[in-house]
TIVO-2410 file (N, C-alpha, C; in nm, 3 decimals):
# residues 138
REC num residu      c1      c2      c3 atome chaine
REC   1      X   0.147  -2.422   2.262     N      A
REC   1      X   0.164  -2.412   2.118    CA      A
REC   1      X   0.074  -2.520   2.054     C      A
REC   2      X  -0.008  -2.480   1.956     N      A
REC   2      X  -0.096  -2.578   1.893    CA      A
REC   2      X  -0.023  -2.651   1.779     C      A
REC   3      X  -0.092  -2.749   1.719     N      A
REC   3      X  -0.032  -2.832   1.614    CA      A
REC   3      X   0.010  -2.753   1.492     C      A
REC   4      X  -0.070  -2.653   1.454     N      A
REC   4      X  -0.037  -2.572   1.337    CA      A
REC   4      X   0.091  -2.493   1.360     C      A
REC   5      X   0.106  -2.437   1.481     N      A
REC   5      X   0.227  -2.361   1.511    CA      A
REC   5      X   0.349  -2.454   1.507     C      A
REC   6      X   0.336  -2.576   1.561     N      A
REC   6      X   0.448  -2.670   1.556    CA      A
REC   6      X   0.482  -2.705   1.412     C      A
REC   7      X   0.380  -2.726   1.327     N      A
REC   7      X   0.404  -2.758   1.186    CA      A
REC   7      X   0.476  -2.643   1.117     C      A
REC   8      X   0.440  -2.518   1.155     N      A
REC   8      X   0.504  -2.403   1.094    CA      A
REC   8      X   0.652  -2.395   1.133     C      A
REC   9      X   0.687  -2.443   1.252     N      A
REC   9      X   0.826  -2.440   1.296    CA      A
REC   9      X   0.908  -2.549   1.228     C      A
REC  10      X   0.841  -2.652   1.178     N      A
REC  10      X   0.909  -2.763   1.112    CA      A
REC  10      X   0.861  -2.767   0.966     C      A
REC  11      X   0.927  -2.695   0.875     N      A
REC  11      X   0.879  -2.686   0.738    CA      A
REC  11      X   0.872  -2.820   0.667     C      A
REC  12      X   0.961  -2.912   0.700     N      A
REC  12      X   0.958  -3.044   0.636    CA      A
REC  12      X   0.830  -3.116   0.672     C      A
REC  13      X   0.792  -3.110   0.796     N      A
REC  13      X   0.670  -3.175   0.841    CA      A
REC  13      X   0.547  -3.113   0.774     C      A
REC  14      X   0.545  -2.980   0.764     N      A
REC  14      X   0.435  -2.911   0.697    CA      A
REC  14      X   0.427  -2.946   0.550     C      A
REC  15      X   0.543  -2.956   0.485     N      A
REC  15      X   0.549  -2.991   0.342    CA      A
REC  15      X   0.497  -3.132   0.321     C      A
REC  16      X   0.535  -3.224   0.408     N      A
REC  16      X   0.487  -3.363   0.395    CA      A
REC  16      X   0.336  -3.369   0.411     C      A
REC  17      X   0.282  -3.289   0.501     N      A
REC  17      X   0.138  -3.285   0.521    CA      A
REC  17      X   0.066  -3.235   0.398     C      A
REC  18      X   0.122  -3.130   0.335     N      A
REC  18      X   0.062  -3.076   0.212    CA      A
REC  18      X   0.071  -3.177   0.099     C      A
REC  19      X   0.185  -3.244   0.089     N      A
REC  19      X   0.202  -3.345  -0.015    CA      A
REC  19      X   0.103  -3.460   0.003     C      A
REC  20      X   0.082  -3.499   0.128     N      A
REC  20      X  -0.014  -3.606   0.155    CA      A
REC  20      X  -0.156  -3.561   0.119     C      A
REC  21      X  -0.192  -3.438   0.153     N      A
REC  21      X  -0.324  -3.384   0.118    CA      A
REC  21      X  -0.342  -3.381  -0.034     C      A
REC  22      X  -0.238  -3.338  -0.106     N      A
REC  22      X  -0.246  -3.333  -0.252    CA      A
REC  22      X  -0.261  -3.473  -0.310     C      A
REC  23      X  -0.189  -3.569  -0.255     N      A
REC  23      X  -0.200  -3.708  -0.303    CA      A
REC  23      X  -0.339  -3.763  -0.278     C      A
REC  24      X  -0.396  -3.734  -0.161     N      A
REC  24      X  -0.531  -3.780  -0.131    CA      A
REC  24      X  -0.633  -3.714  -0.223     C      A
REC  25      X  -0.616  -3.587  -0.250     N      A
REC  25      X  -0.708  -3.517  -0.341    CA      A
REC  25      X  -0.696  -3.574  -0.481     C      A
REC  26      X  -0.575  -3.606  -0.523     N      A
REC  26      X  -0.556  -3.666  -0.655    CA      A
REC  26      X  -0.626  -3.801  -0.664     C      A
REC  27      X  -0.608  -3.885  -0.563     N      A
REC  27      X  -0.673  -4.016  -0.561    CA      A
REC  27      X  -0.825  -4.003  -0.564     C      A
REC  28      X  -0.877  -3.907  -0.489     N      A
REC  28      X  -1.021  -3.883  -0.488    CA      A
REC  28      X  -1.068  -3.836  -0.625     C      A
REC  29      X  -0.993  -3.749  -0.688     N      A
REC  29      X  -1.026  -3.701  -0.821    CA      A
REC  29      X  -1.028  -3.815  -0.922     C      A
REC  30      X  -0.932  -3.905  -0.912     N      A
REC  30      X  -0.929  -4.023  -1.000    CA      A
REC  30      X  -1.051  -4.110  -0.975     C      A
REC  31      X  -1.085  -4.133  -0.849     N      A
REC  31      X  -1.203  -4.213  -0.815    CA      A
REC  31      X  -1.329  -4.151  -0.873     C      A
REC  32      X  -1.344  -4.020  -0.860     N      A
REC  32      X  -1.461  -3.952  -0.915    CA      A
REC  32      X  -1.464  -3.962  -1.068     C      A
REC  33      X  -1.348  -3.956  -1.131     N      A
REC  33      X  -1.341  -3.971  -1.276    CA      A
REC  33      X  -1.386  -4.110  -1.317     C      A
REC  34      X  -1.342  -4.211  -1.242     N      A
REC  34      X  -1.385  -4.349  -1.269    CA      A
REC  34      X  -1.536  -4.360  -1.255     C      A
REC  35      X  -1.592  -4.303  -1.148     N      A
REC  35      X  -1.737  -4.308  -1.129    CA      A
REC  35      X  -1.809  -4.236  -1.242     C      A
REC  36      X  -1.751  -4.130  -1.294     N      A
REC  36      X  -1.811  -4.058  -1.405    CA      A
REC  36      X  -1.814  -4.138  -1.534     C      A
REC  37      X  -1.731  -4.242  -1.544     N      A
REC  37      X  -1.727  -4.324  -1.665    CA      A
REC  37      X  -1.826  -4.440  -1.663     C      A
REC  38      X  -1.902  -4.454  -1.555     N      A
REC  38      X  -2.002  -4.561  -1.546    CA      A
REC  38      X  -2.105  -4.543  -1.657     C      A
REC  39      X  -2.138  -4.654  -1.721     N      A
REC  39      X  -2.241  -4.655  -1.824    CA      A
REC  39      X  -2.362  -4.735  -1.774     C      A
REC  40      X  -2.473  -4.724  -1.844     N      A
REC  40      X  -2.594  -4.799  -1.807    CA      A
REC  40      X  -2.561  -4.947  -1.792     C      A
REC  41      X  -2.611  -5.006  -1.687     N      A
REC  41      X  -2.600  -5.149  -1.656    CA      A
REC  41      X  -2.461  -5.194  -1.613     C      A
REC  42      X  -2.365  -5.103  -1.600     N      A
REC  42      X  -2.235  -5.140  -1.543    CA      A
REC  42      X  -2.255  -5.169  -1.396     C      A
REC  43      X  -2.157  -5.234  -1.338     N      A
REC  43      X  -2.154  -5.257  -1.194    CA      A
REC  43      X  -2.022  -5.202  -1.141     C      A
REC  44      X  -2.019  -5.181  -1.010     N      A
REC  44      X  -1.900  -5.126  -0.946    CA      A
REC  44      X  -1.847  -5.228  -0.847     C      A
REC  45      X  -1.719  -5.262  -0.861     N      A
REC  45      X  -1.654  -5.351  -0.767    CA      A
REC  45      X  -1.588  -5.267  -0.660     C      A
REC  46      X  -1.614  -5.300  -0.532     N      A
REC  46      X  -1.558  -5.220  -0.424    CA      A
REC  46      X  -1.478  -5.302  -0.323     C      A
REC  47      X  -1.495  -5.432  -0.322     N      A
REC  47      X  -1.422  -5.514  -0.225    CA      A
REC  47      X  -1.287  -5.556  -0.280     C      A
REC  48      X  -1.190  -5.558  -0.191     N      A
REC  48      X  -1.055  -5.605  -0.222    CA      A
REC  48      X  -0.987  -5.523  -0.332     C      A
REC  49      X  -1.027  -5.398  -0.349     N      A
REC  49      X  -0.962  -5.308  -0.444    CA      A
REC  49      X  -0.943  -5.173  -0.374     C      A
REC  50      X  -0.832  -5.103  -0.404     N      A
REC  50      X  -0.810  -4.975  -0.336    CA      A
REC  50      X  -0.908  -4.867  -0.377     C      A
REC  51      X  -0.955  -4.873  -0.502     N      A
REC  51      X  -1.053  -4.775  -0.552    CA      A
REC  51      X  -1.163  -4.852  -0.624     C      A
REC  52      X  -1.284  -4.797  -0.626     N      A
REC  52      X  -1.391  -4.864  -0.700    CA      A
REC  52      X  -1.351  -4.887  -0.845     C      A
REC  53      X  -1.388  -5.004  -0.896     N      A
REC  53      X  -1.359  -5.040  -1.035    CA      A
REC  53      X  -1.489  -5.071  -1.107     C      A
REC  54      X  -1.493  -5.041  -1.236     N      A
REC  54      X  -1.612  -5.063  -1.317    CA      A
REC  54      X  -1.607  -5.202  -1.377     C      A
REC  55      X  -1.718  -5.274  -1.367     N      A
REC  55      X  -1.735  -5.401  -1.437    CA      A
REC  55      X  -1.834  -5.373  -1.549     C      A
REC  56      X  -1.786  -5.380  -1.670     N      A
REC  56      X  -1.865  -5.342  -1.786    CA      A
REC  56      X  -1.989  -5.429  -1.803     C      A
REC  57      X  -2.096  -5.365  -1.849     N      A
REC  57      X  -2.221  -5.436  -1.875    CA      A
REC  57      X  -2.202  -5.539  -1.986     C      A
REC  58      X  -2.103  -5.517  -2.072     N      A
REC  58      X  -2.080  -5.610  -2.182    CA      A
REC  58      X  -2.018  -5.742  -2.137     C      A
REC  59      X  -1.965  -5.747  -2.016     N      A
REC  59      X  -1.904  -5.870  -1.966    CA      A
REC  59      X  -2.013  -5.973  -1.937     C      A
REC  60      X  -1.973  -6.096  -1.931     N      A
REC  60      X  -2.066  -6.206  -1.905    CA      A
REC  60      X  -2.134  -6.187  -1.770     C      A
REC  61      X  -2.266  -6.174  -1.769     N      A
REC  61      X  -2.342  -6.151  -1.647    CA      A
REC  61      X  -2.326  -6.263  -1.546     C      A
REC  62      X  -2.324  -6.388  -1.593     N      A
REC  62      X  -2.308  -6.501  -1.502    CA      A
REC  62      X  -2.172  -6.496  -1.434     C      A
REC  63      X  -2.067  -6.467  -1.513     N      A
REC  63      X  -1.932  -6.458  -1.457    CA      A
REC  63      X  -1.924  -6.346  -1.354     C      A
REC  64      X  -1.985  -6.230  -1.385     N      A
REC  64      X  -1.985  -6.117  -1.291    CA      A
REC  64      X  -2.052  -6.157  -1.160     C      A
REC  65      X  -2.168  -6.220  -1.171     N      A
REC  65      X  -2.243  -6.260  -1.051    CA      A
REC  65      X  -2.163  -6.359  -0.969     C      A
REC  66      X  -2.100  -6.454  -1.035     N      A
REC  66      X  -2.019  -6.554  -0.963    CA      A
REC  66      X  -1.901  -6.488  -0.892     C      A
REC  67      X  -1.833  -6.398  -0.961     N      A
REC  67      X  -1.717  -6.332  -0.900    CA      A
REC  67      X  -1.760  -6.246  -0.780     C      A
REC  68      X  -1.873  -6.176  -0.793     N      A
REC  68      X  -1.922  -6.095  -0.680    CA      A
REC  68      X  -1.954  -6.185  -0.562     C      A
REC  69      X  -2.016  -6.299  -0.588     N      A
REC  69      X  -2.050  -6.391  -0.479    CA      A
REC  69      X  -1.924  -6.445  -0.413     C      A
REC  70      X  -1.824  -6.481  -0.493     N      A
REC  70      X  -1.699  -6.533  -0.438    CA      A
REC  70      X  -1.627  -6.427  -0.354     C      A
REC  71      X  -1.635  -6.301  -0.395     N      A
REC  71      X  -1.574  -6.193  -0.318    CA      A
REC  71      X  -1.657  -6.157  -0.196     C      A
REC  72      X  -1.781  -6.205  -0.192     N      A
REC  72      X  -1.870  -6.171  -0.081    CA      A
REC  72      X  -1.920  -6.028  -0.091     C      A
REC  73      X  -1.924  -5.974  -0.212     N      A
REC  73      X  -1.963  -5.834  -0.232    CA      A
REC  73      X  -2.115  -5.823  -0.245     C      A
REC  74      X  -2.170  -5.727  -0.174     N      A
REC  74      X  -2.315  -5.706  -0.177    CA      A
REC  74      X  -2.347  -5.566  -0.227     C      A
REC  75      X  -2.474  -5.543  -0.256     N      A
REC  75      X  -2.518  -5.410  -0.296    CA      A
REC  75      X  -2.494  -5.310  -0.184     C      A
REC  76      X  -2.512  -5.356  -0.062     N      A
REC  76      X  -2.490  -5.267   0.054    CA      A
REC  76      X  -2.344  -5.224   0.062     C      A
REC  77      X  -2.252  -5.317   0.030     N      A
REC  77      X  -2.110  -5.282   0.027    CA      A
REC  77      X  -2.085  -5.171  -0.075     C      A
REC  78      X  -2.146  -5.187  -0.192     N      A
REC  78      X  -2.128  -5.090  -0.299    CA      A
REC  78      X  -2.179  -4.953  -0.257     C      A
REC  79      X  -2.301  -4.950  -0.204     N      A
REC  79      X  -2.360  -4.822  -0.163    CA      A
REC  79      X  -2.277  -4.758  -0.052     C      A
REC  80      X  -2.231  -4.836   0.045     N      A
REC  80      X  -2.152  -4.781   0.154    CA      A
REC  80      X  -2.021  -4.721   0.104     C      A
REC  81      X  -1.954  -4.791   0.014     N      A
REC  81      X  -1.828  -4.740  -0.041    CA      A
REC  81      X  -1.852  -4.612  -0.119     C      A
REC  82      X  -1.960  -4.608  -0.198     N      A
REC  82      X  -1.992  -4.487  -0.273    CA      A
REC  82      X  -2.028  -4.373  -0.178     C      A
REC  83      X  -2.098  -4.404  -0.071     N      A
REC  83      X  -2.131  -4.303   0.030    CA      A
REC  83      X  -2.003  -4.245   0.090     C      A
REC  84      X  -1.906  -4.330   0.118     N      A
REC  84      X  -1.777  -4.283   0.172    CA      A
REC  84      X  -1.707  -4.189   0.074     C      A
REC  85      X  -1.709  -4.224  -0.054     N      A
REC  85      X  -1.646  -4.140  -0.156    CA      A
REC  85      X  -1.715  -4.004  -0.162     C      A
REC  86      X  -1.848  -4.004  -0.159     N      A
REC  86      X  -1.923  -3.878  -0.165    CA      A
REC  86      X  -1.893  -3.792  -0.043     C      A
REC  87      X  -1.888  -3.852   0.075     N      A
REC  87      X  -1.856  -3.776   0.197    CA      A
REC  87      X  -1.717  -3.714   0.187     C      A
REC  88      X  -1.622  -3.790   0.135     N      A
REC  88      X  -1.486  -3.739   0.119    CA      A
REC  88      X  -1.484  -3.623   0.020     C      A
REC  89      X  -1.561  -3.636  -0.089     N      A
REC  89      X  -1.568  -3.529  -0.188    CA      A
REC  89      X  -1.630  -3.404  -0.128     C      A
REC  90      X  -1.733  -3.420  -0.047     N      A
REC  90      X  -1.798  -3.305   0.016    CA      A
REC  90      X  -1.704  -3.230   0.109     C      A
REC  91      X  -1.613  -3.301   0.174     N      A
REC  91      X  -1.518  -3.237   0.265    CA      A
REC  91      X  -1.403  -3.169   0.191     C      A
REC  92      X  -1.377  -3.213   0.068     N      A
REC  92      X  -1.261  -3.163  -0.006    CA      A
REC  92      X  -1.284  -3.020  -0.056     C      A
REC  93      X  -1.178  -2.943  -0.054     N      A
REC  93      X  -1.179  -2.808  -0.110    CA      A
REC  93      X  -1.095  -2.801  -0.237     C      A
REC  94      X  -1.043  -2.916  -0.281     N      A
REC  94      X  -0.958  -2.923  -0.399    CA      A
REC  94      X  -1.038  -2.893  -0.525     C      A
REC  95      X  -0.988  -2.803  -0.609     N      A
REC  95      X  -1.060  -2.762  -0.729    CA      A
REC  95      X  -1.084  -2.878  -0.826     C      A
REC  96      X  -0.986  -2.967  -0.839     N      A
REC  96      X  -1.002  -3.081  -0.931    CA      A
REC  96      X  -1.113  -3.174  -0.882     C      A
REC  97      X  -1.122  -3.193  -0.753     N      A
REC  97      X  -1.228  -3.277  -0.696    CA      A
REC  97      X  -1.364  -3.214  -0.726     C      A
REC  98      X  -1.375  -3.085  -0.701     N      A
REC  98      X  -1.502  -3.016  -0.725    CA      A
REC  98      X  -1.543  -3.027  -0.872     C      A
REC  99      X  -1.445  -3.013  -0.963     N      A
REC  99      X  -1.475  -3.024  -1.107    CA      A
REC  99      X  -1.527  -3.161  -1.145     C      A
REC 100      X  -1.478  -3.266  -1.081     N      A
REC 100      X  -1.516  -3.403  -1.117    CA      A
REC 100      X  -1.652  -3.444  -1.058     C      A
REC 101      X  -1.703  -3.368  -0.964     N      A
REC 101      X  -1.826  -3.408  -0.896    CA      A
REC 101      X  -1.946  -3.420  -0.989     C      A
REC 102      X  -1.963  -3.329  -1.082     N      A
REC 102      X  -2.080  -3.334  -1.171    CA      A
REC 102      X  -2.077  -3.458  -1.260     C      A
REC 103      X  -1.960  -3.491  -1.314     N      A
REC 103      X  -1.949  -3.612  -1.397    CA      A
REC 103      X  -1.972  -3.738  -1.316     C      A
REC 104      X  -1.918  -3.740  -1.194     N      A
REC 104      X  -1.939  -3.856  -1.107    CA      A
REC 104      X  -2.087  -3.871  -1.075     C      A
REC 105      X  -2.157  -3.759  -1.056     N      A
REC 105      X  -2.301  -3.764  -1.031    CA      A
REC 105      X  -2.374  -3.826  -1.149     C      A
REC 106      X  -2.334  -3.789  -1.271     N      A
REC 106      X  -2.396  -3.846  -1.390    CA      A
REC 106      X  -2.371  -3.997  -1.397     C      A
REC 107      X  -2.251  -4.040  -1.359     N      A
REC 107      X  -2.220  -4.183  -1.356    CA      A
REC 107      X  -2.308  -4.258  -1.257     C      A
REC 108      X  -2.330  -4.198  -1.139     N      A
REC 108      X  -2.416  -4.264  -1.039    CA      A
REC 108      X  -2.560  -4.270  -1.089     C      A
REC 109      X  -2.604  -4.168  -1.162     N      A
REC 109      X  -2.739  -4.173  -1.220    CA      A
REC 109      X  -2.749  -4.288  -1.321     C      A
REC 110      X  -2.644  -4.308  -1.400     N      A
REC 110      X  -2.645  -4.420  -1.495    CA      A
REC 110      X  -2.639  -4.554  -1.422     C      A
REC 111      X  -2.569  -4.558  -1.309     N      A
REC 111      X  -2.562  -4.681  -1.230    CA      A
REC 111      X  -2.700  -4.722  -1.179     C      A
REC 112      X  -2.789  -4.627  -1.162     N      A
REC 112      X  -2.924  -4.658  -1.116    CA      A
REC 112      X  -2.993  -4.757  -1.209     C      A
REC 113      X  -2.959  -4.756  -1.339     N      A
REC 113      X  -3.023  -4.850  -1.432    CA      A
REC 113      X  -2.990  -4.994  -1.396     C      A
REC 114      X  -2.871  -5.015  -1.341     N      A
REC 114      X  -2.831  -5.150  -1.300    CA      A
REC 114      X  -2.920  -5.200  -1.187     C      A
REC 115      X  -2.961  -5.110  -1.100     N      A
REC 115      X  -3.038  -5.147  -0.982    CA      A
REC 115      X  -3.182  -5.097  -0.989     C      A
REC 116      X  -3.235  -5.085  -1.110     N      A
REC 116      X  -3.369  -5.028  -1.127    CA      A
REC 116      X  -3.477  -5.109  -1.056     C      A
REC 117      X  -3.452  -5.238  -1.031     N      A
REC 117      X  -3.551  -5.323  -0.962    CA      A
REC 117      X  -3.534  -5.320  -0.810     C      A
REC 118      X  -3.437  -5.247  -0.761     N      A
REC 118      X  -3.412  -5.236  -0.617    CA      A
REC 118      X  -3.434  -5.090  -0.577     C      A
REC 119      X  -3.554  -5.061  -0.528     N      A
REC 119      X  -3.592  -4.923  -0.498    CA      A
REC 119      X  -3.498  -4.857  -0.398     C      A
REC 120      X  -3.454  -4.930  -0.297     N      A
REC 120      X  -3.368  -4.871  -0.195    CA      A
REC 120      X  -3.233  -4.831  -0.253     C      A
REC 121      X  -3.169  -4.920  -0.325     N      A
REC 121      X  -3.038  -4.890  -0.383    CA      A
REC 121      X  -3.052  -4.776  -0.484     C      A
REC 122      X  -3.157  -4.780  -0.566     N      A
REC 122      X  -3.180  -4.675  -0.664    CA      A
REC 122      X  -3.196  -4.539  -0.595     C      A
REC 123      X  -3.271  -4.536  -0.486     N      A
REC 123      X  -3.290  -4.411  -0.412    CA      A
REC 123      X  -3.159  -4.362  -0.350     C      A
REC 124      X  -3.082  -4.454  -0.293     N      A
REC 124      X  -2.951  -4.417  -0.236    CA      A
REC 124      X  -2.861  -4.355  -0.342     C      A
REC 125      X  -2.856  -4.417  -0.460     N      A
REC 125      X  -2.772  -4.366  -0.568    CA      A
REC 125      X  -2.818  -4.229  -0.614     C      A
REC 126      X  -2.949  -4.209  -0.618     N      A
REC 126      X  -3.004  -4.080  -0.657    CA      A
REC 126      X  -2.964  -3.971  -0.557     C      A
REC 127      X  -2.972  -4.002  -0.429     N      A
REC 127      X  -2.934  -3.905  -0.325    CA      A
REC 127      X  -2.784  -3.874  -0.330     C      A
REC 128      X  -2.703  -3.977  -0.352     N      A
REC 128      X  -2.559  -3.955  -0.361    CA      A
REC 128      X  -2.525  -3.869  -0.483     C      A
REC 129      X  -2.594  -3.894  -0.594     N      A
REC 129      X  -2.572  -3.814  -0.715    CA      A
REC 129      X  -2.610  -3.668  -0.690     C      A
REC 130      X  -2.720  -3.646  -0.620     N      A
REC 130      X  -2.764  -3.510  -0.590    CA      A
REC 130      X  -2.659  -3.438  -0.505     C      A
REC 131      X  -2.604  -3.507  -0.405     N      A
REC 131      X  -2.502  -3.445  -0.320    CA      A
REC 131      X  -2.379  -3.407  -0.401     C      A
REC 132      X  -2.340  -3.493  -0.495     N      A
REC 132      X  -2.224  -3.462  -0.579    CA      A
REC 132      X  -2.254  -3.343  -0.671     C      A
REC 133      X  -2.374  -3.338  -0.727     N      A
REC 133      X  -2.411  -3.225  -0.813    CA      A
REC 133      X  -2.406  -3.095  -0.734     C      A
REC 134      X  -2.456  -3.099  -0.610     N      A
REC 134      X  -2.452  -2.979  -0.525    CA      A
REC 134      X  -2.309  -2.936  -0.498     C      A
REC 135      X  -2.221  -3.032  -0.473     N      A
REC 135      X  -2.080  -3.000  -0.448    CA      A
REC 135      X  -2.017  -2.940  -0.574     C      A
REC 136      X  -2.053  -2.995  -0.690     N      A
REC 136      X  -1.998  -2.948  -0.815    CA      A
REC 136      X  -2.061  -2.821  -0.866     C      A
REC 137      X  -2.167  -2.777  -0.799     N      A
REC 137      X  -2.232  -2.653  -0.837    CA      A
REC 137      X  -2.319  -2.662  -0.960     C      A
REC 138      X  -2.363  -2.785  -0.994     N      A
REC 138      X  -2.447  -2.801  -1.113    CA      A
REC 138      X  -2.573  -2.875  -1.076     C      A
***
């Protein structure tokens, strides 16, 4: 008997699995919505937070830089976390996740302005945005 057949015999276990999948899809949808709200010159905080958070461009640049250094956060950390989110979105079949992909792609395109002097990070963000647009069908 395979795992699916066992889950079918235990409806509580199957229900918990579905609830967990729905909760994960909801969290991913929220994360994509946050990414879609990125504006030009914003930064994304990814260390020591459960979901990426936006640091507004209007905030004090020196304070932002100091806090990132104290957290030990690097551009590579940011790109890797965003890559993980995009991979998770690509695997998802949830309709809400798919709907949020195009807006998240636009947010990543705006994030490129923050890293316009770093060709590698800018290219990574462009590729991630393209993957999200493809997932969103736009």
